[in-house]
C-alpha positions as CSV (number, residue, x, y, z in Angstrom):
1,M,-177.5,-79.4,-81.2
2,Q,-179.3,-78.8,-84.5
3,F,-177.1,-78.2,-87.5
4,D,-178.5,-75.9,-90.3
5,I,-176.1,-75.7,-93.3
6,N,-177.6,-72.3,-94.3
7,E,-176.6,-70.7,-91.0
8,I,-172.9,-71.1,-91.8
9,L,-172.8,-71.2,-95.6
10,R,-171.4,-67.9,-97.1
11,D,-174.1,-65.8,-98.8
12,N,-172.1,-65.5,-102.0
13,I,-171.9,-69.3,-102.2
14,K,-175.7,-69.6,-101.7
15,K,-176.1,-67.3,-104.7
16,L,-173.3,-68.8,-106.8
17,K,-174.3,-70.2,-110.1
18,P,-171.7,-73.0,-110.7
19,Y,-169.9,-73.3,-114.0
20,S,-171.7,-75.7,-116.3
21,S,-169.4,-77.7,-118.5
22,A,-170.4,-79.4,-121.8
23,R,-170.3,-82.8,-120.1
24,D,-172.4,-81.5,-117.2
25,E,-175.1,-80.6,-119.7
26,F,-175.1,-83.8,-121.6
27,Q,-175.3,-87.3,-120.0
28,G,-175.7,-90.4,-122.0
29,E,-174.3,-92.2,-125.0
30,A,-173.4,-90.6,-128.3
31,S,-171.1,-91.3,-131.3
32,I,-170.1,-87.8,-132.3
33,F,-169.1,-85.2,-129.8
34,L,-169.0,-81.6,-131.1
35,D,-169.9,-79.8,-127.9
36,A,-166.7,-79.2,-125.9
37,N,-164.2,-77.8,-128.4
38,E,-161.9,-80.8,-128.0
39,N,-159.4,-82.1,-130.6
40,N,-161.5,-84.7,-132.3
41,F,-158.5,-86.2,-134.2
42,G,-157.4,-87.9,-130.9
43,S,-154.4,-87.5,-128.6
44,P,-150.7,-88.4,-129.2
45,T,-150.9,-91.2,-126.6
46,D,-152.4,-94.7,-126.7
47,S,-155.4,-93.5,-124.7
48,L,-158.1,-91.1,-125.9
49,Y,-157.1,-88.2,-123.5
50,N,-158.4,-85.7,-126.1
51,R,-161.8,-86.0,-124.4
52,Y,-162.6,-84.1,-121.1
53,P,-163.2,-86.5,-118.2
54,D,-166.5,-87.0,-116.4
55,P,-166.7,-83.9,-114.2
56,Q,-168.6,-85.8,-111.5
57,Q,-166.5,-89.0,-111.7
58,W,-169.6,-91.2,-111.4
59,V,-168.0,-94.5,-112.3
60,V,-165.2,-94.0,-109.7
61,K,-167.8,-92.9,-107.1
62,K,-169.9,-96.0,-107.8
63,R,-167.0,-98.2,-107.2
64,I,-166.1,-96.4,-104.0
65,S,-169.7,-96.6,-102.9
66,E,-169.6,-100.4,-103.3
67,I,-166.5,-100.5,-101.0
68,K,-167.5,-98.0,-98.4
69,G,-171.2,-98.5,-98.3
70,V,-172.0,-94.9,-98.9
71,P,-174.3,-93.7,-101.8
72,P,-172.4,-92.0,-104.6
73,Q,-174.4,-88.8,-104.0
74,N,-172.6,-88.6,-100.6
75,I,-169.1,-88.7,-102.1
76,F,-166.9,-85.9,-103.3
77,L,-163.6,-86.6,-105.1
78,G,-160.9,-84.0,-105.0
79,N,-157.4,-83.3,-106.1
80,G,-156.1,-84.9,-103.0
81,S,-157.9,-84.3,-99.6
82,D,-156.3,-80.9,-99.7
83,E,-158.8,-79.7,-102.3
84,A,-161.7,-80.8,-100.1
85,I,-160.1,-78.9,-97.1
86,D,-159.7,-75.8,-99.2
87,I,-163.2,-75.8,-100.6
88,L,-164.7,-76.4,-97.1
89,I,-163.0,-73.3,-95.8
90,R,-163.9,-71.2,-98.9
91,A,-167.5,-72.3,-98.7
92,F,-168.3,-71.8,-95.1
93,C,-165.8,-69.2,-93.8
94,R,-166.1,-65.5,-94.6
95,P,-162.6,-64.0,-95.1
96,G,-161.5,-61.7,-92.3
97,I,-164.6,-62.6,-90.2
98,D,-164.9,-66.4,-89.5
99,N,-162.5,-68.8,-87.9
100,I,-161.6,-72.5,-87.8
101,I,-160.3,-74.6,-84.9
102,V,-157.3,-76.9,-85.3
103,L,-155.9,-79.2,-82.7
104,P,-152.1,-79.3,-82.9
105,P,-149.9,-81.2,-83.4
106,T,-151.9,-82.1,-86.5
107,Y,-151.9,-82.0,-90.3
108,G,-150.5,-78.6,-91.4
109,M,-152.8,-78.0,-94.5
110,Y,-155.8,-77.0,-92.4
111,S,-153.9,-73.9,-91.2
112,V,-152.3,-73.3,-94.6
113,S,-155.7,-73.4,-96.4
114,A,-157.2,-71.1,-93.8
115,G,-154.3,-68.7,-94.1
116,I,-154.6,-68.5,-97.8
117,N,-158.3,-67.7,-97.5
118,D,-157.8,-65.1,-94.8
119,V,-159.6,-67.1,-92.2
120,A,-158.5,-66.9,-88.6
121,I,-157.1,-70.0,-86.9
122,K,-157.8,-71.0,-83.3
123,E,-155.4,-73.6,-81.9
124,V,-156.4,-75.8,-79.1
125,P,-153.5,-78.2,-78.5
126,L,-154.1,-81.8,-77.8
127,T,-153.5,-83.1,-74.2
128,A,-150.2,-84.7,-73.2
129,A,-151.8,-88.0,-74.1
130,Y,-152.5,-86.6,-77.7
131,Q,-156.3,-86.5,-77.1
132,L,-158.9,-83.8,-77.4
133,D,-159.0,-81.0,-74.8
134,L,-162.8,-80.9,-74.8
135,E,-163.0,-78.0,-72.4
136,G,-160.5,-76.0,-74.4
137,I,-162.4,-76.7,-77.6
138,A,-165.7,-75.6,-76.0
139,E,-164.0,-72.3,-74.7
140,A,-162.5,-71.6,-78.2
141,I,-165.8,-71.8,-80.1
142,D,-167.4,-68.5,-80.8
143,P,-170.3,-67.4,-83.0
144,N,-167.9,-67.1,-86.0
145,T,-166.4,-70.6,-85.6
146,R,-167.4,-72.5,-88.7
147,L,-165.2,-75.7,-88.9
148,I,-163.3,-77.9,-86.5
149,F,-160.7,-80.2,-87.9
150,V,-160.0,-83.5,-86.1
151,C,-157.3,-85.8,-87.6
152,S,-157.8,-89.4,-86.5
153,P,-155.5,-91.3,-86.7
154,N,-153.6,-88.1,-86.1
155,N,-150.6,-86.9,-88.0
156,P,-147.8,-86.7,-86.7
157,T,-148.7,-88.5,-83.4
158,A,-150.1,-91.7,-85.2
159,N,-152.8,-92.3,-82.5
160,S,-156.5,-92.5,-82.9
161,I,-158.6,-89.9,-81.1
162,I,-161.1,-91.3,-78.6
163,R,-164.3,-91.9,-80.5
164,E,-166.7,-90.7,-77.8
165,D,-164.8,-87.3,-77.6
166,I,-165.3,-86.7,-81.3
167,E,-169.0,-87.5,-80.9
168,T,-169.2,-85.0,-78.1
169,V,-167.8,-82.3,-80.4
170,L,-170.2,-83.3,-83.2
171,A,-173.2,-83.2,-80.9
172,N,-172.4,-79.8,-79.4
173,F,-171.1,-77.8,-82.3
174,R,-173.4,-75.9,-84.7
175,G,-170.7,-75.8,-87.4
176,I,-169.0,-78.6,-89.4
177,V,-166.7,-81.2,-87.8
178,V,-164.2,-82.5,-90.3
179,V,-162.8,-85.9,-89.3
180,D,-159.7,-86.6,-91.4
181,E,-159.2,-90.4,-91.7
182,A,-156.2,-90.5,-94.2
183,Y,-154.8,-93.4,-92.1
184,I,-158.0,-95.1,-91.1
185,N,-157.1,-98.4,-92.9
186,Y,-154.3,-99.0,-90.4
187,S,-156.4,-98.3,-87.4
188,R,-158.2,-100.4,-84.8
189,Q,-160.9,-97.8,-84.8
190,K,-163.8,-98.0,-87.2
191,S,-164.5,-95.2,-89.6
192,F,-166.8,-92.3,-88.9
193,I,-168.4,-92.9,-92.3
194,Q,-170.9,-95.1,-90.4
195,E,-172.1,-92.0,-88.5
196,L,-173.0,-89.8,-91.6
197,T,-176.7,-90.4,-91.2
198,E,-176.6,-89.5,-87.5
199,Y,-174.6,-86.3,-87.8
200,S,-175.6,-83.9,-90.6
201,N,-172.6,-81.6,-89.7
202,L,-170.0,-84.4,-90.2
203,V,-167.5,-84.5,-93.1
204,V,-165.2,-87.5,-93.3
205,L,-162.0,-87.2,-95.4
206,Q,-160.2,-90.3,-96.7
207,T,-157.6,-90.7,-99.5
208,L,-156.2,-93.2,-102.0
209,S,-152.7,-91.9,-101.2
210,K,-151.9,-94.1,-98.2
211,A,-153.1,-97.7,-98.0
212,W,-154.2,-97.7,-101.6
213,G,-150.7,-96.8,-102.8
214,L,-151.9,-94.2,-105.3
215,A,-150.3,-91.0,-103.9
216,G,-149.2,-90.0,-107.4
217,L,-152.7,-89.8,-108.7
218,R,-153.9,-87.2,-106.1
219,V,-157.4,-88.5,-105.4
220,G,-158.9,-87.6,-102.1
221,M,-162.4,-88.4,-100.9
222,A,-164.9,-86.5,-98.8
223,F,-168.0,-88.2,-97.4
224,A,-170.9,-86.0,-96.1
225,S,-174.6,-85.2,-96.3
226,Q,-175.9,-84.5,-99.8
227,D,-176.3,-80.9,-98.9
228,V,-172.6,-80.5,-98.1
229,I,-171.5,-82.5,-101.2
230,E,-173.6,-80.3,-103.4
231,V,-171.8,-77.2,-102.0
232,L,-168.4,-78.8,-102.7
233,N,-169.4,-79.7,-106.2
234,K,-170.7,-76.2,-106.8
235,I,-167.3,-74.7,-106.0
236,K,-164.8,-77.2,-107.4
237,P,-163.2,-76.7,-110.9
238,P,-165.2,-78.4,-113.6
239,Y,-162.7,-81.2,-114.3
240,N,-160.8,-81.5,-111.0
241,I,-159.9,-85.2,-111.5
242,N,-158.3,-85.9,-114.8
243,E,-159.2,-88.9,-117.0
244,A,-155.9,-90.7,-116.4
245,S,-156.3,-90.5,-112.6
246,Q,-159.9,-91.7,-112.9
247,Q,-158.9,-94.7,-115.0
248,L,-156.0,-95.6,-112.8
249,A,-158.0,-95.1,-109.6
250,L,-160.5,-97.7,-111.0
251,Q,-157.7,-100.1,-111.6
252,G,-156.5,-99.7,-108.1
253,L,-160.0,-100.0,-106.6
254,A,-160.3,-103.3,-108.3
255,N,-157.4,-104.8,-106.4
256,I,-158.8,-104.6,-102.9
257,D,-157.3,-108.0,-101.9
258,K,-153.8,-106.8,-102.7
259,V,-154.4,-103.6,-100.7
260,N,-155.7,-105.6,-97.7
261,N,-152.6,-107.8,-97.8
262,W,-150.4,-104.6,-97.8
263,I,-152.3,-103.3,-94.8
264,R,-151.8,-106.5,-92.9
265,E,-148.1,-106.6,-93.8
266,T,-147.6,-102.9,-92.8
267,I,-149.2,-103.5,-89.4
268,Q,-147.0,-106.5,-88.8
269,E,-143.9,-104.5,-89.8
270,R,-145.1,-101.6,-87.7
271,E,-145.0,-103.7,-84.6
272,Q,-141.7,-105.2,-85.3
273,L,-140.1,-101.9,-86.2
274,A,-141.5,-100.3,-83.0
275,A,-140.0,-103.1,-80.9
276,A,-136.6,-102.7,-82.6
277,L,-136.6,-98.9,-82.2
278,E,-137.5,-99.2,-78.5
279,A,-134.3,-101.2,-77.9
280,L,-132.0,-98.4,-79.2
281,P,-130.2,-96.5,-76.4
282,F,-131.1,-93.0,-77.7
283,V,-134.8,-93.8,-78.1
284,Q,-136.8,-92.5,-75.1
285,Q,-140.3,-93.4,-76.3
286,V,-142.0,-95.1,-79.2
287,Y,-145.6,-93.9,-79.2
288,P,-148.5,-96.3,-80.0
289,S,-149.5,-96.1,-83.7
290,D,-152.7,-96.6,-85.6
291,A,-151.1,-95.4,-88.8
292,N,-148.4,-96.5,-91.3
293,F,-145.8,-94.4,-89.4
294,I,-144.4,-94.2,-85.9
295,L,-143.6,-91.2,-83.7
296,V,-140.3,-91.8,-81.9
297,R,-138.9,-89.5,-79.1
298,T,-135.1,-89.5,-79.1
299,T,-132.3,-87.7,-77.2
300,A,-130.8,-86.2,-80.4
301,P,-133.4,-85.8,-83.2
302,R,-131.6,-83.4,-85.4
303,D,-128.3,-85.4,-85.2
304,I,-130.1,-88.6,-85.9
305,Y,-132.0,-87.1,-88.8
306,S,-128.8,-85.7,-90.4
307,Y,-127.0,-89.0,-89.8
308,L,-129.7,-90.9,-91.6
309,V,-129.7,-88.4,-94.5
310,N,-126.0,-89.0,-95.0
311,K,-126.8,-92.7,-95.2
312,G,-129.5,-92.1,-97.8
313,I,-132.4,-92.7,-95.5
314,I,-135.0,-90.0,-95.1
315,V,-137.3,-89.7,-92.1
316,R,-139.2,-86.6,-90.9
317,D,-137.9,-84.4,-88.1
318,R,-140.9,-83.2,-86.0
319,S,-138.9,-82.0,-83.0
320,S,-139.9,-78.4,-83.6
321,V,-143.6,-79.2,-83.5
322,I,-145.7,-78.5,-80.4
323,L,-145.8,-81.5,-78.0
324,C,-143.3,-83.4,-80.2
325,D,-140.0,-82.3,-78.7
326,G,-137.2,-84.7,-79.6
327,C,-139.5,-86.6,-82.0
328,L,-138.9,-88.1,-85.4
329,R,-141.7,-89.4,-87.6
330,I,-140.7,-92.7,-89.3
331,T,-142.8,-94.2,-92.1
332,V,-143.1,-98.0,-91.9
333,G,-141.3,-99.3,-95.0
334,T,-140.9,-102.8,-96.5
335,A,-139.3,-105.5,-94.4
336,E,-136.0,-104.8,-96.2
337,E,-136.2,-101.1,-95.7
338,N,-137.0,-101.4,-92.0
339,L,-134.1,-103.8,-91.4
340,Q,-131.7,-101.4,-93.1
341,L,-133.0,-98.5,-91.1
342,V,-132.6,-100.3,-87.8
343,A,-129.1,-101.6,-88.8
344,T,-128.1,-98.0,-89.7
345,L,-129.4,-96.6,-86.4
346,K,-127.5,-99.2,-84.4
347,S,-124.3,-97.6,-85.7
348,F,-125.3,-94.1,-84.6
349,T,-123.4,-92.6,-81.7
350,I,-124.0,-89.3,-80.0
């Protein structure tokens, strides 16, 4: 099915003239900057944070391009993936008219961002196996459906969505399919980044918050066609990634070997933790995981959660979420943290 970005882009966004910052208008080298009303005396820190950062983050994008194999022009950097989610909804969904489709249980910010922007939310729950209900999705799509959000590996269920099912949605939907790959580094499944040239309606979200260990910097990534990236850049605030985050992100991106070692260790710990949890008498099921966390169905989720809190261990109670009755979501920690968790749980009695 042919995708035409202008069919779903809001008219006011088509006409929008983006804010032009001083650093957008000048690109190159200079010795005296008198264009941006900065404090030219410096900053009270060791770094020169008195200067505005690169609004397009080209140095960071070029490094990400080398790692991901995607041209810098196809990369958007946001204040976490949440900024990309919000801008996508604002760009393509007319408030009070259009709708998005979400597939619960899933990441909650898709619905939150839609709600903030007065965009209707259609929920098509996953199957009992935590996979796409393709028939349900097809029935939910109407002429005002603009975006479908697919989280894979999914949060909170931790499993990857069947690749062929995502491709079916991409091929048969005239709007944008957003594949959120926040946990892709821990997955057996390859990234959908490789499919960007095949599907012009595909947006892939990734982040430096998980495997890269940079959650405090709030740097999210969106990969898409140049047309979509240009829309995101048109709407974003001029300096949405601050200079400190850009510098520290570059430091992190230079340590890919360390990150890969962490990923391997996390996967090894994930398997050991899953086996240990399965042996506990109050654990009914440990779901397969392609992420850095495990979904665990128990006989007493709230009691276990409270017990762990009292012991200084915090997990996530997901038992009130659709299709997650009785479930706790447990992040895979270090070897020492996982041993302490299991030892503490062994002392729990109902």
